TORKOL-4160 file (C-alpha; in steps of 0.2 Angstrom, whole numbers, padded with zeros to 4 digits, m for minus):
293
<pt num="1" X="0215" Y="m0020" Z="0114"/>
<pt num="2" X="0200" Y="m0029" Z="0108"/>
<pt num="3" X="0185" Y="m0020" Z="0102"/>
<pt num="4" X="0170" Y="m0016" Z="0113"/>
<pt num="5" X="0158" Y="m0031" Z="0112"/>
<pt num="6" X="0148" Y="m0032" Z="0128"/>
<pt num="7" X="0145" Y="m0014" Z="0128"/>
<pt num="8" X="0143" Y="m0001" Z="0114"/>
<pt num="9" X="0154" Y="0014" Z="0115"/>
<pt num="10" X="0147" Y="0031" Z="0116"/>
<pt num="11" X="0146" Y="0038" Z="0099"/>
<pt num="12" X="0143" Y="0056" Z="0094"/>
<pt num="13" X="0126" Y="0063" Z="0093"/>
<pt num="14" X="0120" Y="0080" Z="0088"/>
<pt num="15" X="0124" Y="0088" Z="0105"/>
<pt num="16" X="0141" Y="0081" Z="0105"/>
<pt num="17" X="0145" Y="0087" Z="0088"/>
<pt num="18" X="0139" Y="0105" Z="0091"/>
<pt num="19" X="0149" Y="0105" Z="0108"/>
<pt num="20" X="0165" Y="0099" Z="0100"/>
<pt num="21" X="0163" Y="0111" Z="0085"/>
<pt num="22" X="0160" Y="0126" Z="0097"/>
<pt num="23" X="0175" Y="0121" Z="0108"/>
<pt num="24" X="0186" Y="0120" Z="0093"/>
<pt num="25" X="0179" Y="0135" Z="0085"/>
<pt num="26" X="0174" Y="0125" Z="0070"/>
<pt num="27" X="0160" Y="0129" Z="0057"/>
<pt num="28" X="0156" Y="0118" Z="0043"/>
<pt num="29" X="0162" Y="0125" Z="0027"/>
<pt num="30" X="0156" Y="0122" Z="0009"/>
<pt num="31" X="0174" Y="0124" Z="0003"/>
<pt num="32" X="0178" Y="0106" Z="0010"/>
<pt num="33" X="0160" Y="0100" Z="0008"/>
<pt num="34" X="0158" Y="0097" Z="0026"/>
<pt num="35" X="0142" Y="0090" Z="0033"/>
<pt num="36" X="0144" Y="0081" Z="0049"/>
<pt num="37" X="0135" Y="0065" Z="0054"/>
<pt num="38" X="0125" Y="0067" Z="0070"/>
<pt num="39" X="0117" Y="0050" Z="0071"/>
<pt num="40" X="0126" Y="0035" Z="0080"/>
<pt num="41" X="0115" Y="0023" Z="0071"/>
<pt num="42" X="0120" Y="0029" Z="0054"/>
<pt num="43" X="0139" Y="0027" Z="0057"/>
<pt num="44" X="0136" Y="0010" Z="0065"/>
<pt num="45" X="0126" Y="0005" Z="0049"/>
<pt num="46" X="0140" Y="0011" Z="0038"/>
<pt num="47" X="0153" Y="0001" Z="0048"/>
<pt num="48" X="0142" Y="m0015" Z="0047"/>
<pt num="49" X="0138" Y="m0013" Z="0028"/>
<pt num="50" X="0157" Y="m0011" Z="0025"/>
<pt num="51" X="0160" Y="m0028" Z="0034"/>
<pt num="52" X="0173" Y="m0020" Z="0045"/>
<pt num="53" X="0180" Y="m0033" Z="0058"/>
<pt num="54" X="0193" Y="m0032" Z="0072"/>
<pt num="55" X="0211" Y="m0029" Z="0066"/>
<pt num="56" X="0205" Y="m0023" Z="0048"/>
<pt num="57" X="0215" Y="m0008" Z="0041"/>
<pt num="58" X="0204" Y="0006" Z="0036"/>
<pt num="59" X="0206" Y="0022" Z="0027"/>
<pt num="60" X="0194" Y="0036" Z="0031"/>
<pt num="61" X="0194" Y="0051" Z="0020"/>
<pt num="62" X="0187" Y="0067" Z="0028"/>
<pt num="63" X="0184" Y="0061" Z="0046"/>
<pt num="64" X="0177" Y="0078" Z="0051"/>
<pt num="65" X="0173" Y="0078" Z="0069"/>
<pt num="66" X="0175" Y="0060" Z="0071"/>
<pt num="67" X="0158" Y="0052" Z="0071"/>
<pt num="68" X="0162" Y="0038" Z="0059"/>
<pt num="69" X="0180" Y="0037" Z="0066"/>
<pt num="70" X="0173" Y="0031" Z="0083"/>
<pt num="71" X="0162" Y="0018" Z="0075"/>
<pt num="72" X="0176" Y="0011" Z="0065"/>
<pt num="73" X="0187" Y="0010" Z="0081"/>
<pt num="74" X="0172" Y="0003" Z="0090"/>
<pt num="75" X="0173" Y="m0012" Z="0078"/>
<pt num="76" X="0191" Y="m0014" Z="0082"/>
<pt num="77" X="0199" Y="m0007" Z="0066"/>
<pt num="78" X="0215" Y="0002" Z="0064"/>
<pt num="79" X="0210" Y="0018" Z="0056"/>
<pt num="80" X="0220" Y="0030" Z="0045"/>
<pt num="81" X="0211" Y="0046" Z="0044"/>
<pt num="82" X="0216" Y="0058" Z="0030"/>
<pt num="83" X="0209" Y="0076" Z="0034"/>
<pt num="84" X="0212" Y="0091" Z="0023"/>
<pt num="85" X="0206" Y="0103" Z="0036"/>
<pt num="86" X="0221" Y="0106" Z="0048"/>
<pt num="87" X="0210" Y="0112" Z="0062"/>
<pt num="88" X="0199" Y="0096" Z="0061"/>
<pt num="89" X="0215" Y="0085" Z="0060"/>
<pt num="90" X="0222" Y="0092" Z="0076"/>
<pt num="91" X="0206" Y="0090" Z="0085"/>
<pt num="92" X="0202" Y="0072" Z="0080"/>
<pt num="93" X="0214" Y="0063" Z="0092"/>
<pt num="94" X="0208" Y="0073" Z="0107"/>
<pt num="95" X="0190" Y="0068" Z="0103"/>
<pt num="96" X="0195" Y="0049" Z="0102"/>
<pt num="97" X="0205" Y="0051" Z="0118"/>
<pt num="98" X="0189" Y="0058" Z="0126"/>
<pt num="99" X="0176" Y="0046" Z="0120"/>
<pt num="100" X="0186" Y="0030" Z="0117"/>
<pt num="101" X="0203" Y="0031" Z="0125"/>
<pt num="102" X="0206" Y="0013" Z="0125"/>
<pt num="103" X="0206" Y="0013" Z="0106"/>
<pt num="104" X="0216" Y="0029" Z="0103"/>
<pt num="105" X="0232" Y="0019" Z="0098"/>
<pt num="106" X="0222" Y="0012" Z="0083"/>
<pt num="107" X="0221" Y="0029" Z="0076"/>
<pt num="108" X="0233" Y="0038" Z="0064"/>
<pt num="109" X="0228" Y="0055" Z="0058"/>
<pt num="110" X="0236" Y="0062" Z="0042"/>
<pt num="111" X="0233" Y="0080" Z="0037"/>
<pt num="112" X="0233" Y="0079" Z="0019"/>
<pt num="113" X="0222" Y="0081" Z="0003"/>
<pt num="114" X="0216" Y="0064" Z="m0002"/>
<pt num="115" X="0218" Y="0069" Z="m0021"/>
<pt num="116" X="0237" Y="0070" Z="m0019"/>
<pt num="117" X="0239" Y="0055" Z="m0007"/>
<pt num="118" X="0252" Y="0043" Z="m0011"/>
<pt num="119" X="0258" Y="0026" Z="m0003"/>
<pt num="120" X="0273" Y="0036" Z="0005"/>
<pt num="121" X="0261" Y="0047" Z="0014"/>
<pt num="122" X="0253" Y="0032" Z="0023"/>
<pt num="123" X="0266" Y="0018" Z="0025"/>
<pt num="124" X="0254" Y="0008" Z="0037"/>
<pt num="125" X="0242" Y="0006" Z="0023"/>
<pt num="126" X="0255" Y="0004" Z="0009"/>
<pt num="127" X="0263" Y="m0010" Z="0018"/>
<pt num="128" X="0248" Y="m0020" Z="0023"/>
<pt num="129" X="0240" Y="m0034" Z="0012"/>
<pt num="130" X="0224" Y="m0025" Z="0009"/>
<pt num="131" X="0213" Y="m0011" Z="0017"/>
<pt num="132" X="0196" Y="m0004" Z="0015"/>
<pt num="133" X="0190" Y="0014" Z="0012"/>
<pt num="134" X="0176" Y="0019" Z="0023"/>
<pt num="135" X="0171" Y="0037" Z="0022"/>
<pt num="136" X="0157" Y="0050" Z="0021"/>
<pt num="137" X="0165" Y="0058" Z="0006"/>
<pt num="138" X="0164" Y="0077" Z="0001"/>
<pt num="139" X="0151" Y="0077" Z="m0012"/>
<pt num="140" X="0160" Y="0088" Z="m0024"/>
<pt num="141" X="0176" Y="0077" Z="m0026"/>
<pt num="142" X="0169" Y="0060" Z="m0022"/>
<pt num="143" X="0172" Y="0052" Z="m0039"/>
<pt num="144" X="0190" Y="0058" Z="m0042"/>
<pt num="145" X="0194" Y="0053" Z="m0024"/>
<pt num="146" X="0189" Y="0035" Z="m0027"/>
<pt num="147" X="0196" Y="0033" Z="m0044"/>
<pt num="148" X="0213" Y="0041" Z="m0038"/>
<pt num="149" X="0214" Y="0030" Z="m0023"/>
<pt num="150" X="0211" Y="0014" Z="m0033"/>
<pt num="151" X="0224" Y="0019" Z="m0046"/>
<pt num="152" X="0237" Y="0023" Z="m0033"/>
<pt num="153" X="0234" Y="0009" Z="m0020"/>
<pt num="154" X="0233" Y="m0008" Z="m0028"/>
<pt num="155" X="0229" Y="m0016" Z="m0011"/>
<pt num="156" X="0213" Y="m0005" Z="m0009"/>
<pt num="157" X="0202" Y="m0020" Z="m0012"/>
<pt num="158" X="0185" Y="m0013" Z="m0005"/>
<pt num="159" X="0176" Y="0003" Z="m0001"/>
<pt num="160" X="0160" Y="0008" Z="0007"/>
<pt num="161" X="0157" Y="0027" Z="0004"/>
<pt num="162" X="0142" Y="0039" Z="0007"/>
<pt num="163" X="0140" Y="0051" Z="m0007"/>
<pt num="164" X="0127" Y="0061" Z="m0015"/>
<pt num="165" X="0113" Y="0050" Z="m0022"/>
<pt num="166" X="0115" Y="0055" Z="m0040"/>
<pt num="167" X="0134" Y="0052" Z="m0038"/>
<pt num="168" X="0130" Y="0034" Z="m0031"/>
<pt num="169" X="0118" Y="0031" Z="m0045"/>
<pt num="170" X="0132" Y="0036" Z="m0058"/>
<pt num="171" X="0145" Y="0025" Z="m0050"/>
<pt num="172" X="0134" Y="0010" Z="m0050"/>
<pt num="173" X="0126" Y="0013" Z="m0067"/>
<pt num="174" X="0125" Y="m0001" Z="m0080"/>
<pt num="175" X="0127" Y="0001" Z="m0099"/>
<pt num="176" X="0112" Y="0008" Z="m0108"/>
<pt num="177" X="0106" Y="0019" Z="m0094"/>
<pt num="178" X="0105" Y="0038" Z="m0095"/>
<pt num="179" X="0116" Y="0040" Z="m0080"/>
<pt num="180" X="0130" Y="0028" Z="m0086"/>
<pt num="181" X="0145" Y="0038" Z="m0090"/>
<pt num="182" X="0164" Y="0038" Z="m0089"/>
<pt num="183" X="0165" Y="0036" Z="m0070"/>
<pt num="184" X="0154" Y="0021" Z="m0072"/>
<pt num="185" X="0165" Y="0013" Z="m0084"/>
<pt num="186" X="0181" Y="0017" Z="m0076"/>
<pt num="187" X="0176" Y="0010" Z="m0059"/>
<pt num="188" X="0170" Y="m0006" Z="m0068"/>
<pt num="189" X="0188" Y="m0008" Z="m0074"/>
<pt num="190" X="0193" Y="m0010" Z="m0056"/>
<pt num="191" X="0179" Y="m0020" Z="m0049"/>
<pt num="192" X="0160" Y="m0020" Z="m0046"/>
<pt num="193" X="0150" Y="m0006" Z="m0037"/>
<pt num="194" X="0132" Y="m0007" Z="m0031"/>
<pt num="195" X="0121" Y="0004" Z="m0021"/>
<pt num="196" X="0117" Y="m0003" Z="m0004"/>
<pt num="197" X="0106" Y="0010" Z="0004"/>
<pt num="198" X="0100" Y="0028" Z="0006"/>
<pt num="199" X="0103" Y="0040" Z="0020"/>
<pt num="200" X="0091" Y="0054" Z="0025"/>
<pt num="201" X="0096" Y="0072" Z="0026"/>
<pt num="202" X="0092" Y="0073" Z="0045"/>
<pt num="203" X="0107" Y="0063" Z="0050"/>
<pt num="204" X="0119" Y="0078" Z="0045"/>
<pt num="205" X="0123" Y="0094" Z="0053"/>
<pt num="206" X="0121" Y="0105" Z="0043"/>
<pt num="207" X="0107" Y="0096" Z="0033"/>
<pt num="208" X="0112" Y="0095" Z="0015"/>
<pt num="209" X="0101" Y="0100" Z="0001"/>
<pt num="210" X="0103" Y="0083" Z="m0008"/>
<pt num="211" X="0100" Y="0065" Z="m0003"/>
<pt num="212" X="0114" Y="0053" Z="0001"/>
<pt num="213" X="0117" Y="0035" Z="m0003"/>
<pt num="214" X="0129" Y="0021" Z="0001"/>
<pt num="215" X="0140" Y="0013" Z="m0013"/>
<pt num="216" X="0149" Y="m0004" Z="m0009"/>
<pt num="217" X="0163" Y="m0008" Z="m0021"/>
<pt num="218" X="0174" Y="m0024" Z="m0022"/>
<pt num="219" X="0190" Y="m0025" Z="m0032"/>
<pt num="220" X="0192" Y="m0039" Z="m0044"/>
<pt num="221" X="0209" Y="m0047" Z="m0051"/>
<pt num="222" X="0203" Y="m0052" Z="m0068"/>
<pt num="223" X="0216" Y="m0041" Z="m0077"/>
<pt num="224" X="0231" Y="m0046" Z="m0066"/>
<pt num="225" X="0235" Y="m0063" Z="m0075"/>
<pt num="226" X="0233" Y="m0060" Z="m0093"/>
<pt num="227" X="0239" Y="m0047" Z="m0105"/>
<pt num="228" X="0226" Y="m0032" Z="m0107"/>
<pt num="229" X="0226" Y="m0015" Z="m0113"/>
<pt num="230" X="0234" Y="m0002" Z="m0102"/>
<pt num="231" X="0222" Y="0007" Z="m0091"/>
<pt num="232" X="0227" Y="0023" Z="m0098"/>
<pt num="233" X="0223" Y="0017" Z="m0116"/>
<pt num="234" X="0206" Y="0011" Z="m0111"/>
<pt num="235" X="0202" Y="0027" Z="m0101"/>
<pt num="236" X="0207" Y="0037" Z="m0116"/>
<pt num="237" X="0194" Y="0029" Z="m0127"/>
<pt num="238" X="0181" Y="0030" Z="m0113"/>
<pt num="239" X="0184" Y="0049" Z="m0111"/>
<pt num="240" X="0183" Y="0052" Z="m0129"/>
<pt num="241" X="0167" Y="0041" Z="m0131"/>
<pt num="242" X="0158" Y="0051" Z="m0117"/>
<pt num="243" X="0166" Y="0067" Z="m0121"/>
<pt num="244" X="0154" Y="0068" Z="m0136"/>
<pt num="245" X="0140" Y="0057" Z="m0128"/>
<pt num="246" X="0127" Y="0059" Z="m0142"/>
<pt num="247" X="0139" Y="0055" Z="m0156"/>
<pt num="248" X="0142" Y="0037" Z="m0163"/>
<pt num="249" X="0158" Y="0028" Z="m0159"/>
<pt num="250" X="0163" Y="0031" Z="m0177"/>
<pt num="251" X="0162" Y="0049" Z="m0175"/>
<pt num="252" X="0168" Y="0051" Z="m0157"/>
<pt num="253" X="0183" Y="0040" Z="m0159"/>
<pt num="254" X="0188" Y="0044" Z="m0177"/>
<pt num="255" X="0205" Y="0050" Z="m0172"/>
<pt num="256" X="0208" Y="0034" Z="m0161"/>
<pt num="257" X="0200" Y="0019" Z="m0169"/>
<pt num="258" X="0200" Y="0014" Z="m0188"/>
<pt num="259" X="0186" Y="0005" Z="m0196"/>
<pt num="260" X="0196" Y="m0011" Z="m0197"/>
<pt num="261" X="0200" Y="m0010" Z="m0178"/>
<pt num="262" X="0181" Y="m0009" Z="m0175"/>
<pt num="263" X="0179" Y="m0024" Z="m0185"/>
<pt num="264" X="0193" Y="m0034" Z="m0176"/>
<pt num="265" X="0185" Y="m0029" Z="m0159"/>
<pt num="266" X="0168" Y="m0035" Z="m0166"/>
<pt num="267" X="0160" Y="m0018" Z="m0161"/>
<pt num="268" X="0147" Y="m0009" Z="m0172"/>
<pt num="269" X="0154" Y="0009" Z="m0174"/>
<pt num="270" X="0136" Y="0015" Z="m0176"/>
<pt num="271" X="0134" Y="0012" Z="m0157"/>
<pt num="272" X="0136" Y="0025" Z="m0144"/>
<pt num="273" X="0148" Y="0024" Z="m0130"/>
<pt num="274" X="0135" Y="0024" Z="m0117"/>
<pt num="275" X="0130" Y="0006" Z="m0123"/>
<pt num="276" X="0147" Y="m0002" Z="m0121"/>
<pt num="277" X="0152" Y="m0013" Z="m0107"/>
<pt num="278" X="0170" Y="m0011" Z="m0099"/>
<pt num="279" X="0174" Y="m0028" Z="m0108"/>
<pt num="280" X="0169" Y="m0020" Z="m0125"/>
<pt num="281" X="0180" Y="m0005" Z="m0121"/>
<pt num="282" X="0194" Y="m0017" Z="m0117"/>
<pt num="283" X="0192" Y="m0026" Z="m0134"/>
<pt num="284" X="0192" Y="m0010" Z="m0143"/>
<pt num="285" X="0208" Y="m0003" Z="m0135"/>
<pt num="286" X="0216" Y="m0020" Z="m0138"/>
<pt num="287" X="0211" Y="m0019" Z="m0157"/>
<pt num="288" X="0218" Y="m0001" Z="m0158"/>
<pt num="289" X="0235" Y="m0007" Z="m0152"/>
<pt num="290" X="0234" Y="m0003" Z="m0133"/>
<pt num="291" X="0240" Y="m0020" Z="m0127"/>
<pt num="292" X="0253" Y="m0022" Z="m0114"/>
<pt num="293" X="0267" Y="m0034" Z="m0118"/>
């Protein structure tokens, strides 16, 4: 069925969220980092910023009580919702049938931990040309979730995630800044990330003690056509460089890169890892011998 265009659907507000939670006996837990969005305008904004169109395939991690899920279905997307909390996973289809029955066929709920998700767990995503991750991610595991999914799903070509503001800043950080770190470099290997907005605390229940922000990511294909160091080789250097952040590259990478290899890569070993771009880490890994044949 086509998405609702002439009339917007009823999305979940604060009263809806609290009622659904009470009916299902659900209380937000810190264990799963649960803060439910109670503002329809916010989830519509997220869907818009993500560029979701009718017939798009979307992965939503941590759908919770369904606020964002309904907005994605309203836009006409096919949504695969991965939820670690079994009670929430069981409740979500009922909520969609109640508020948007005409779109319930577009929803697939997968009770699973996103950190252990593999293509076999979501064949509808594994078999499609490309899909988009759109999620309000649990703050405590946001970075490992996006990096794990990018590694395991080569057809994940875009994401728009809401995360803690400090996490968003790190994911989109540029070389030479204090917040630039291993996650910044690793994400840059896959593509380009940038912050596209902030979200107030009052749109959540319960309200978190931190501010939130949106990160938009687009995957590139620059490493697909030419020999390049293996991702694992590059990430080994990245982890070592930032594991001893205040040390020079010469000191931090002494077990991994020789003086001659620094020279081949045209990188000054007196620099620190926080000053290197992803391209420079790639050159360094190549010079150190980590090049795929």
